[in-house]
N, C-alpha and C positions, 0 to 999 in steps of 0.2 A: 732547331737543327735536329734535337732529338725525335721530335714529332715526326719530321719529314723522314728520318731514317726508320723509324717504327712503321709509318705507312708504305714505304718501300718493301720492308720485309714482309708485311702482311699481303701486299700485292703480289710478291713472288712466290709465296706459299700458295695462294689461292689461284694463281695463273694456271696450274695444272688441271682445275675443275673446269669442264666443258659446260657446264650448266648449273644454276643454283642448286644447293643440296636441301633436299626435301626435309620438312621438320618431322621429327620422330622416326627417321630411318637412320640406322647406324651405317656409317660410310668409312672406310679405311682410305685416306687421302694422301696420295704421295707413294713413295717406297718405303720399305721396311726402316731405312736408315735416314730418311728425310721426309717428314710430312707430319700429320697429325690425326686425330681421331674425332669423328663427329657423332654426337649421340651414342656413346659407348654402351655395351653391356656389361654388366657386373657379375664377376665370378663369386659366389658365396665362399666364406672361410672353409665349409665343408658340405658335403653332399655325399650320397651313396658311392662308396669305393674311392674317395679321394679326401685329402686335407690340404689346406694350403700351408707351406711352410712358414710364412710369416702373417698368421692371422691378424686382422686389423689394420695391416699395413696397405697402402694406397696402390700399389701396382698389381690390380686386380682387374683391369678393364680390356676388352677386346671387341672384336666382331662376333656376331651370332654364329658364324662359322667356325672360329677359333673355340669359342666358349662351349659350343655345342658338342664339337669333336672331343674335347677333354672330357666333358661329362658322359658322353656315351662310351668312349674307351674305358673309363674309370669303372662304370658299372659293369661292363662285358668283363673285364678282368676279374672283378670281385665275384661275379657269377660263376666264372670258370675255375676259380681259386678261393673257394669259401674259407673263411677263417683266417686268411693273410691279412697283412698289414696293407692300409690303404696306400693308394698312389699320392705322393707328396707333389704338389704343385708349387713351383717357385713363382717368379715374376712373370706377369704379362706386360701391360702398358699403364702408365699413368691415365688419370680420369680423362684428360683429352689428348692423351699421346705426347708427342713431341720428345725432347731430349730426355734421356733417363741417366741417373748418375751411376748405375751398375753396368750400363749396356751401351754399345754402339748402335744397336738396332732397337727393337723393341718400341719404336716410334709410333706405329700405325695400328696396333690393336690384332696384328697378325702373328705376333711370336709369343712363346711360352716356354718356361723351363719345366721339366718333368725329371724329377729324381729317378734313378734307377731302382728297380726291385732289388733287394739283397737277401741273402739268406746267412744264417751263423755257421759256425764251423761243423755243427752237428747236422746241417741240411735244413734247418727250420726257418720259416720266414720271419725276418725281422728288418730293422733299419738302424742307421747310426744317428747320432745326435746331429750329425751334419752332412756334408757333401763327401760322399765316399769315393776316392780316385781308384779306380780299378786297373790293374796292369794287364798284359797281354795273356796272363794264365786266368783273368776273371777274378783276381784276389785283391783285397784292399786290407790294410792293417792300421788300426787306429790304437795307438797306445798298446795294450796288451789283449786287444780284441782282433779277431780276424772274421773277414766277411767275404762271402763269395757273391759274384755276379749271378743273378738268378736268370739263367737263359729261358726258362719255360714262361715265367711270367713276363718277362721283358719282351720277348719275341711275342707273345700274346697281345700286348700293348701294341706293339709297332704294326703287327698284321691286322689288328682291329682298326687302326688309324688308317692304314694306307688302302685297306678295302673298303672303307667307308667313303662313298661317293660324295655324300654331303660334306664331308670334311675338307675335300680339295687340298689335301697335304702336298705341299710343295717340295719340303725338304725335313729330314729328321737328322740332325747334325749329331754325330757321335764318332769316337775315335775308330781310326781303322782296325784296331786290334779287336775292339768289342764289336765291330761290324762282322769281322770275320767269325766270331764266336756264334752271333745271331745267325749268320747264313749256315754254318755248319749244323747248328742246332735245327734250322727249319729243314735242311736237307734231309735229316732223319726223321722228322715228326710232321712236318707241314704236307697237307693233302692237295693244295692249291698251288700248280706251278706259276699261276699268275700272282700269287702273293710273294713268292720268293723273288720273281722278276722285278716286280715293283720295289721290293725292299732293297734289291741290289742297285737300283738307279737312286732310290730316295735317301737311304742312309748314306752319310758322306762326312768326312772329316774336313773341316774347313780348311781352306789354303793358307789362312793367317789367323793368328791369335790361338785361343784356347783350343785344344784339340778335343775337348768334350769327352773326357774319360770319367766325368762324375755326374753326368746328366744328358738327357736329350733335349736338344734345342728343337721344338716343333714350330715349323712356320707353314701357315695356310697360304693359299693363293686367292685371287680375286674372282668374283663371279662376273658374268656378263654385264649385268646391271651395274655392278661397282665400278667396273672399268668406264663404263660411259660417265660415271660422276666422278672420277678423279683417282682411281685406285691404280696404282703402276706397280707392275712386277717384271722382274727380268727373266731371261731365258736361264735354262731349258724350259720347255713346255711340254710336260709329258703328255704322250697320246691318249691315254685315258681321261685326261682333263681338257681334251680339246672341244671345241664348241665353234658355232658358226661365225664368231667373232674373231677367231684366231686361226691361222694356219698351223698344221702341225709341225713340229721342229724337226726337220730332218736329220740335225745332229743329234737328237736324243738318244739314238740306238747305239751310239759309240759308247755309252756309259756301260753297257753290259750285252756284248755279244755272247752267244752260245759257248764259244770257246773260253772267253774270259770268265765266265760264270762257273763253268766246270772246273777250271783250272783253280779258281778261287776256293771253290767248296772242297777239292779233293787235295789240295796242298797239305802236306804234313807239317806239324808243329816242329820247329828246330830246336826245342828244349825238351828237357826230361820232365813233364809234368809232375808225374808220380813222385819224383825224387824232391821236387820244390815243395808239393803238398805235404809230404811226409816231414820235411824240415820245417814247416811251419805247424806241424802237429794238427793237421786237418783230418777229419773223418773222411778216408778215401771211398768208403761203400756209400755214402749218402748221394742219392740221385735225385734230380728235380723231376718234379710231377710232369708227365706228358701233357699237352694241351689236347682238349678234345678234338675229335676229328670234325673237319667242316666239309 
């Protein structure tokens, strides 16, 4: 009976593949919450501009699209902000994907957790020992230490990922409060309107579960060849990722009309930020370094 059940499970999982998987080619099979990873790519414990949060642990596998996106973005931020702390990378997927003990998704090599860049009370680049939860003011407190959400480096990470066409970024999950801070920073410093519009669509607080106020959850999409071999992704389909195998999603524009974008960027904070900063004894004169013009 157990053998019959196992055979049925394997048949059900493989039924989404339209043809045999080629040897030596990494394929993300199924959806991010139901599937597996064929011939995965390994993310090393460290590289230029990044360090894995759990070195030596097994949740380090993904597709070439995901692993390449992380490496390129980390290098870009390190080059733009020399001397800062590296990007800390959390979980990707297990060696062959499948269920993950810490996540509902992360099953098919297309998800990764990226910890936020932070600054200390004096404005210098730093990081906490664990996951820092930032509030609507971009502040996090751990015991007797205070941290600031580093808008400059976090925005540079976001804009690098979403403007990298090879990355095929589907979502960057984060809390609505931190999304607002990033967009307001972009409105002041970003030279590419396209980057701001893409960020308005792609940055998103999940409708259920963790609001993601302590890390970005990066999710990449499927390429044309991958979809023909069993990679599955849900709507929306962003126009800049459209190809001949998929029609443009007519509902994608609802995420960011001009009026909603302008309203979001110009909305005043309904709190006295200076009073709260003074209460926490933070240096109010420290400013994040502006990103290089692009």
